C-alpha positions as CSV (number, residue, x, y, z in Angstrom):
1,X,0.0,0.0,0.0
2,X,2.7,2.4,1.0
3,X,4.8,1.4,-2.0
4,X,1.9,2.1,-4.3
5,X,1.4,5.5,-2.8
6,X,5.1,6.4,-3.5
7,X,4.9,5.1,-7.1
8,X,1.6,7.0,-7.8
9,X,3.1,10.2,-6.2
10,X,6.2,9.9,-8.4
11,X,4.1,9.5,-11.5
12,X,2.0,12.6,-10.6
13,X,5.1,14.7,-10.6
14,X,6.6,13.2,-13.8
15,X,4.6,15.4,-16.3
16,X,5.8,18.6,-14.7
17,X,9.4,17.3,-14.7
18,X,9.2,16.4,-18.4
19,X,7.7,19.8,-19.3
20,X,10.2,21.7,-17.3
21,X,13.1,19.8,-19.1
22,X,11.6,20.5,-22.5
23,X,13.0,24.0,-22.6
24,X,16.5,24.0,-24.1
25,X,18.3,27.3,-24.8
26,X,20.4,25.6,-27.5
27,X,17.2,25.0,-29.5
28,X,14.7,27.8,-28.9
29,X,11.8,28.1,-31.2
30,X,11.3,31.8,-32.2
31,X,8.3,32.2,-34.5
32,X,9.2,28.9,-36.2
33,X,13.0,29.4,-36.4
34,X,15.3,27.4,-34.1
35,X,17.9,29.6,-32.4
36,X,20.7,28.9,-30.0
37,X,20.7,31.4,-27.1
38,X,22.6,29.2,-24.7
39,X,25.1,32.1,-24.1
40,X,22.5,33.6,-21.7
41,X,22.1,30.5,-19.6
42,X,23.3,32.3,-16.5
43,X,21.9,34.6,-13.8
44,X,21.6,38.3,-14.6
45,X,21.0,41.0,-12.0
46,X,19.8,44.6,-12.1
47,X,19.0,46.9,-9.2
48,X,17.6,50.3,-8.3
49,X,16.9,52.2,-5.2
50,X,13.9,54.0,-3.9
51,X,14.3,56.7,-1.2
52,X,11.5,57.1,1.4
53,X,13.0,59.1,4.2
54,X,14.0,58.2,6.8
55,X,14.5,54.9,5.1
56,X,15.4,53.6,1.6
57,X,14.7,50.5,-0.3
58,X,17.1,48.5,-2.5
59,X,15.3,46.5,-5.2
60,X,17.2,43.6,-6.7
61,X,16.0,41.8,-9.8
62,X,17.6,38.4,-10.7
63,X,16.7,36.5,-13.9
64,X,18.0,33.4,-15.7
65,X,16.3,33.2,-19.1
66,X,17.1,29.5,-19.5
67,X,16.4,27.8,-16.2
68,X,15.3,28.2,-12.6
69,X,17.4,30.3,-10.3
70,X,19.9,28.7,-7.9
71,X,18.9,28.7,-4.3
72,X,21.2,30.7,-2.0
73,X,21.6,28.4,1.0
74,X,23.2,31.2,3.0
75,X,19.9,33.0,3.2
76,X,16.9,32.1,5.4
77,X,14.2,30.3,3.4
78,X,11.8,33.2,4.0
79,X,14.3,35.5,2.2
80,X,14.5,33.3,-0.9
81,X,12.4,33.1,-4.0
82,X,10.4,29.9,-4.7
83,X,12.6,27.0,-6.1
84,X,10.5,27.2,-9.3
85,X,11.5,30.8,-10.0
86,X,13.2,31.9,-13.2
87,X,13.0,35.6,-12.1
88,X,12.9,37.1,-8.6
89,X,12.5,40.5,-7.0
90,X,13.9,41.1,-3.6
91,X,13.2,44.4,-1.8
92,X,15.5,45.2,1.2
93,X,14.6,48.1,3.5
94,X,17.4,50.1,5.0
95,X,16.9,52.3,8.1
96,X,19.5,53.5,10.6
97,X,22.1,51.3,9.1
98,X,19.9,48.3,9.7
99,X,18.5,46.3,6.8
100,X,15.7,43.7,6.5
101,X,14.1,41.9,3.5
102,X,10.5,43.1,3.2
103,X,9.5,41.4,0.0
104,X,10.5,38.4,-2.1
105,X,8.4,37.9,-5.2
106,X,8.6,35.4,-8.0
107,X,8.4,37.5,-11.3
108,X,8.7,34.4,-13.5
109,X,7.7,31.0,-12.2
110,X,7.7,27.5,-13.5
111,X,4.5,26.9,-11.5
112,X,2.6,29.5,-13.6
113,X,4.3,29.0,-17.0
114,X,6.0,25.7,-17.5
115,X,8.3,27.3,-20.1
116,X,9.0,30.9,-21.2
117,X,7.6,32.2,-24.5
118,X,10.0,33.7,-27.1
119,X,8.8,35.7,-30.1
120,X,9.9,38.5,-32.3
121,X,8.3,41.6,-33.9
122,X,9.5,43.2,-37.1
123,X,11.1,46.7,-36.6
124,X,10.2,48.5,-39.8
125,X,12.4,51.5,-38.9
126,X,15.7,49.6,-38.4
127,X,14.7,46.7,-40.7
128,X,15.5,44.1,-38.0
129,X,13.7,41.8,-35.5
130,X,12.9,42.7,-31.9
131,X,13.0,39.5,-29.8
132,X,11.1,39.2,-26.5
133,X,11.2,36.6,-23.7
134,X,8.1,36.4,-21.6
135,X,7.0,34.3,-18.6
136,X,4.3,34.5,-16.0
137,X,5.0,35.0,-12.3
138,X,3.3,34.6,-9.0
139,X,0.4,36.7,-7.7
140,X,1.2,40.0,-6.0
141,X,-1.4,42.4,-4.4
142,X,-4.1,40.5,-6.2
143,X,-2.5,40.5,-9.7
144,X,-0.7,37.9,-11.7
145,X,2.8,39.2,-12.4
146,X,4.5,38.8,-15.8
147,X,8.1,39.4,-16.9
148,X,9.0,40.6,-20.4
149,X,12.6,40.9,-21.5
150,X,13.7,42.3,-24.8
151,X,16.8,40.6,-26.1
152,X,19.0,43.2,-27.8
153,X,22.0,42.5,-29.9
154,X,25.2,43.8,-28.3
155,X,28.5,42.1,-29.3
156,X,30.8,43.8,-26.8
157,X,28.5,44.0,-23.7
158,X,26.2,41.7,-21.7
159,X,24.0,43.0,-18.9
160,X,20.4,43.2,-17.7
161,X,18.6,46.5,-17.5
162,X,15.4,47.1,-15.5
163,X,13.2,49.4,-17.6
164,X,9.8,49.8,-15.8
165,X,6.9,48.2,-14.1
166,X,3.6,48.8,-15.9
167,X,0.5,47.3,-14.4
168,X,1.4,43.7,-13.5
169,X,4.2,43.4,-16.1
170,X,7.9,44.0,-15.3
171,X,10.0,45.1,-18.3
172,X,13.7,44.5,-18.8
173,X,16.3,44.8,-21.6
174,X,19.0,42.2,-21.9
175,X,22.1,43.2,-24.0
176,X,23.7,40.1,-25.4
177,X,25.5,38.8,-28.5
178,X,23.6,35.5,-28.3
179,X,20.7,37.0,-30.4
180,X,22.8,39.0,-33.0
181,X,22.8,36.4,-35.7
182,X,19.1,36.1,-35.6
183,X,18.2,39.8,-35.4
184,X,20.6,41.4,-37.8
185,X,19.3,43.0,-41.0
186,X,20.0,41.2,-44.3
187,X,21.9,44.4,-45.3
188,X,24.4,43.7,-42.6
189,X,25.6,40.4,-44.1
190,X,29.2,40.3,-45.3
191,X,29.3,40.8,-49.0
192,X,30.7,38.1,-51.3
193,X,34.4,38.4,-52.0
194,X,35.3,39.7,-55.4
195,X,38.3,38.5,-57.4
196,X,41.3,41.0,-57.5
197,X,41.4,43.2,-60.6
198,X,44.8,41.8,-61.6
199,X,43.4,38.2,-61.7
200,X,41.2,36.7,-64.4
201,X,37.8,35.5,-63.0
202,X,37.2,31.8,-63.2
203,X,35.7,30.9,-66.6
204,X,36.7,34.1,-68.3
205,X,38.8,34.1,-71.5
206,X,42.0,36.2,-70.9
207,X,42.5,36.7,-74.6
208,X,39.0,38.0,-75.3
209,X,39.5,41.0,-77.6
210,X,36.2,42.6,-76.5
211,X,37.8,43.1,-73.1
212,X,41.1,44.6,-74.3
213,X,42.5,46.9,-71.6
214,X,44.1,49.1,-74.3
215,X,40.9,49.8,-76.3
216,X,40.4,53.5,-77.1
217,X,42.3,56.2,-78.9
218,X,46.0,56.8,-78.1
219,X,48.0,59.8,-79.3
220,X,49.4,57.9,-82.3
221,X,46.0,56.7,-83.4
222,X,44.8,60.3,-83.2
223,X,47.5,61.6,-85.6
224,X,46.9,58.6,-87.9
225,X,43.2,59.4,-88.3
226,X,43.9,63.1,-88.6
227,X,46.2,62.6,-91.6
228,X,43.7,60.4,-93.3
229,X,40.8,62.8,-92.8
230,X,43.1,65.7,-93.9
231,X,44.0,63.9,-97.1
232,X,40.3,63.2,-97.9
233,X,39.4,66.9,-97.3
234,X,42.3,68.1,-99.4
235,X,41.4,65.7,-102.3
236,X,37.7,66.8,-102.4
237,X,38.4,70.5,-102.1
238,X,41.1,70.3,-104.8
239,X,38.8,68.5,-107.2
240,X,36.1,71.1,-106.7
241,X,38.6,73.9,-107.1
242,X,39.9,72.5,-110.4
243,X,36.4,72.0,-111.7
244,X,35.1,75.4,-110.9
245,X,38.1,77.6,-111.4
246,X,40.2,75.8,-114.0
247,X,37.3,74.1,-115.8
248,X,39.1,70.7,-115.6
249,X,37.2,67.4,-116.1
250,X,37.9,63.8,-115.5
251,X,41.3,62.9,-114.1
252,X,42.5,66.4,-114.6
253,X,40.4,67.5,-111.6
254,X,42.8,65.7,-109.3
255,X,44.8,68.3,-107.4
256,X,48.5,68.5,-108.3
257,X,48.0,65.7,-110.9
258,X,50.9,66.9,-112.9
259,X,53.3,66.4,-109.9
260,X,52.6,62.7,-109.5
């Protein structure tokens, strides 16, 4: 009886374990395209501070886009996020040099969303894709929280930025090179290499006269054609002159005929 209870309990948890393991950052489906974003399989943090004299509050956001957050065993259980959390918000109040954790909220939870959703929207202005990571969180003040992270291509920098909280949605921006190959514009692709000018392209005939580098008029060609044209003009004008002025006919119209 007891053994049967253990087996049935294990089977009850099996579907959730399988679903949780189904998400693989090496093979993420973004609008039908498989993308490897495993470079961001780590914990990112972002913080800000709110001053409410005589105290102030430090707000720490921690997110791992690929799996649940690691539990910090050094902290009391009450000061940790749920073990199923992919994103966590910890608020620490500081007053008179004394600090205490006043809020720990799961912003993205495996209990609410088995796996995060990744999708992109076309950016018509920059002709690129805007990629978003989205996951539901726990309930806070009667509202279901949700985390949305925009994955922004940045080759030389990697960090998480908290943007704003609007309604029940917390917005972040994650700078990373993991998404660059997917988001870059087609115009950014490396152009095909062209053969050097001093080399003949493959398949071309180096002796093709139609591609002669020396085609065109040189100075000697210019004088050659000038002499020919000058002779023709001289011959025509001379014939006309002998015809009109000297009343010559036939071969006698040739200028300077008697000198040949």
